[in-house]
C-alpha positions, 0 to 999 in steps of 0.5 A, spaced: 168 226 417 165 223 411 166 229 407 173 230 408 179 228 404 184 222 406 189 226 405 188 232 408 188 228 416 193 225 420 191 218 424 190 221 430 184 226 425 181 220 423 180 217 429 178 224 434 172 225 437 168 221 435 169 221 428 170 215 423 173 218 416 169 216 409 175 214 406 171 214 399 169 209 395 164 203 399 165 196 400 162 192 395 156 189 398 155 182 398 149 178 399 143 181 395 141 188 395 134 187 397 133 194 400 125 192 401 122 186 404 120 183 411 124 185 418 129 183 421 125 179 426 121 177 420 127 174 416 130 171 422 124 167 424 123 164 416 131 162 416 129 158 424 125 154 420 129 153 413 135 151 418 138 157 413 140 163 416 139 170 413 141 177 416 139 185 413 144 190 414 143 198 415 146 197 408 139 194 406 143 189 404 141 182 405 145 177 407 144 169 406 147 162 408 146 155 408 147 155 416 148 160 421 155 162 420 161 160 426 166 163 423 165 170 424 170 175 423 167 182 426 170 189 428 173 188 436 167 193 439 162 188 435 165 182 437 165 185 444 157 185 444 156 179 441 160 176 446 156 179 452 150 176 448 153 169 448 156 169 441 163 167 440 167 171 435 174 167 434 177 172 429 176 180 429 180 186 427 180 193 430 184 195 436 183 189 440 191 189 445 194 194 448 202 195 446 203 191 453 198 185 450 193 186 454 185 187 453 184 194 449 179 198 451 174 196 446 175 188 447 170 188 452 170 182 456 173 177 450 179 174 452 184 176 447 189 171 448 184 166 445 183 171 438 186 170 431 187 178 430 188 180 423 189 187 424 190 191 431 191 199 428 188 203 423 189 200 415 191 194 418 189 188 415 192 181 414 189 179 407 192 173 407 191 171 414 184 172 413 184 168 407 186 162 411 181 163 416 175 161 412 170 166 414 163 165 412 162 173 414 165 179 416 161 184 421 162 191 422 160 198 423 159 205 419 161 211 421 157 214 415 151 214 410 155 210 404 156 204 407 163 204 409 165 199 412 169 201 419 176 200 419 177 195 412 182 198 409 180 202 403 187 199 399 185 192 400 177 192 401 175 189 394 179 184 395 176 182 403 169 183 400 170 176 395 172 172 401 165 173 405 159 177 405 159 182 410 154 185 414 155 193 416 151 195 422 151 203 422 153 208 428 153 214 424 147 218 426 142 216 430 142 214 437 145 209 441 139 205 441 138 203 435 145 200 434 143 196 440 136 193 437 140 192 431 146 187 434 140 185 439 137 182 433 144 180 429 145 176 436 139 173 437 139 171 429 146 167 431 141 164 435 143 167 442 139 166 448 136 173 448 131 171 454 137 169 459 137 173 466 143 175 464 141 179 458 134 182 460 137 185 466 142 188 462 137 192 458 134 193 464 139 196 467 140 200 461 134 203 461 134 204 469 140 208 468 137 212 461 131 215 467 137 217 472 140 220 466 134 224 465 132 226 471 139 229 472 139 233 467 132 236 467 134 238 474 140 240 473 140 244 466 145 249 467 150 244 467 154 245 461 157 238 457 163 239 453 166 232 449 174 232 448 179 228 445 186 229 445 192 229 440 199 231 440 197 238 438 191 238 438 184 238 442 178 235 438 171 239 441 166 233 438 159 236 435 153 231 437 149 231 431 153 224 429 155 221 434 151 215 437 152 217 444 152 224 444 145 224 440 142 219 446 145 223 451 141 230 448 135 226 447 136 225 454 136 232 456 143 233 457 146 240 456 151 240 451 156 245 449 159 245 441 161 249 436 156 251 431 154 247 425 159 253 419 165 251 424 164 243 424 162 243 417 170 242 415 170 235 419 164 234 415 160 235 422 164 231 427 169 235 431 172 243 431 180 243 432 182 247 437 190 248 438 192 248 446 192 255 446 186 255 445 183 250 449 179 255 453 175 257 447 168 254 451 166 254 458 164 248 461 163 244 468 163 237 465 168 235 460 168 227 458 175 225 454 175 220 449 178 213 452 180 210 445 187 208 445 190 212 440 188 219 444 191 222 449 188 220 456 187 226 461 192 224 466 198 224 461 196 232 458 201 236 460 199 242 457 198 248 462 192 251 459 188 244 460 190 244 467 188 251 468 181 248 465 175 250 470 173 243 470 179 240 470 181 244 476 175 241 480 176 234 478 170 234 473 173 231 467 170 223 465 172 218 460 168 218 454 167 212 449 166 214 442 165 207 440 161 205 445 160 196 444 153 195 442 151 191 448 146 193 453 151 191 458 157 195 456 153 202 455 150 202 463 157 204 465 157 210 460 151 212 462 150 212 469 158 215 470 155 222 465 149 221 469 152 221 476 157 227 474 152 231 473 148 230 479 155 232 483 157 237 478 159 243 482 157 250 476 164 252 475 163 255 467 
């Protein structure tokens, strides 16, 4: 939703349907703004020889430190991905713990009881606690082309920027394979063993799952898939052109039902908002539902119009991760789940 005005959107709207809000203005870039220069792999190799650490992010900003950082603060999903590669992040922000203190879906396999959490919900970030932590680098994702750092509050972004350089990984208008590769390069630069069996096996499983999905989509071209997200008063239907997961699935041949470009324009291209009375506007055989804790989950939807949907009555509702943890291990399940759903779906639309 980079073109939408913040004042016109609710918190749920900000998080809806895989959409992200460009809150206006770009976090001041830390480090040298160097859009030219060598590849990330070349820079990492050079840094390794000198003992220093260098990484060029998806803004073209190059961060240079005297050594590879160990006091890393990251958006929870990025921290979870680095954890899968053996890089432990001790400070996080973003949805980390649920109300009962358990790990949020975006925390992956991390032990959340051992993490310092600077902000668990949207627009929350304890700058004083962050300063006391003495971070060496902040790492997060970006959901727009302007380089806005995800979950870094607009009101405090300048203060946060002064305390440590930042690295931004784009998850906007590209397929999931791009951020997967970038986080792989980032983990490698931080000292992860990218030749470890656990790491290489996960990548192979992801590639196998992707081929399975491609085959399923080709064998069942008539199966229509809709990506939705539920809020108290609104049902969001996602477009596929900006979200990393949906763009990838579409490239593999999945037949998505989605709003027209003109309808999506109101949300900056992300989604269409429907009232629950009009939730049957689009016919679909499979519905993928946003699994994030800020949204209402399918089991808790009480609307009669929802329960009457053919896909719901047929039990053909699966979960979707609009903010997938960008490690190969964590992306395997979401690809396999959709492949299995398409392989076994009945035509109900």
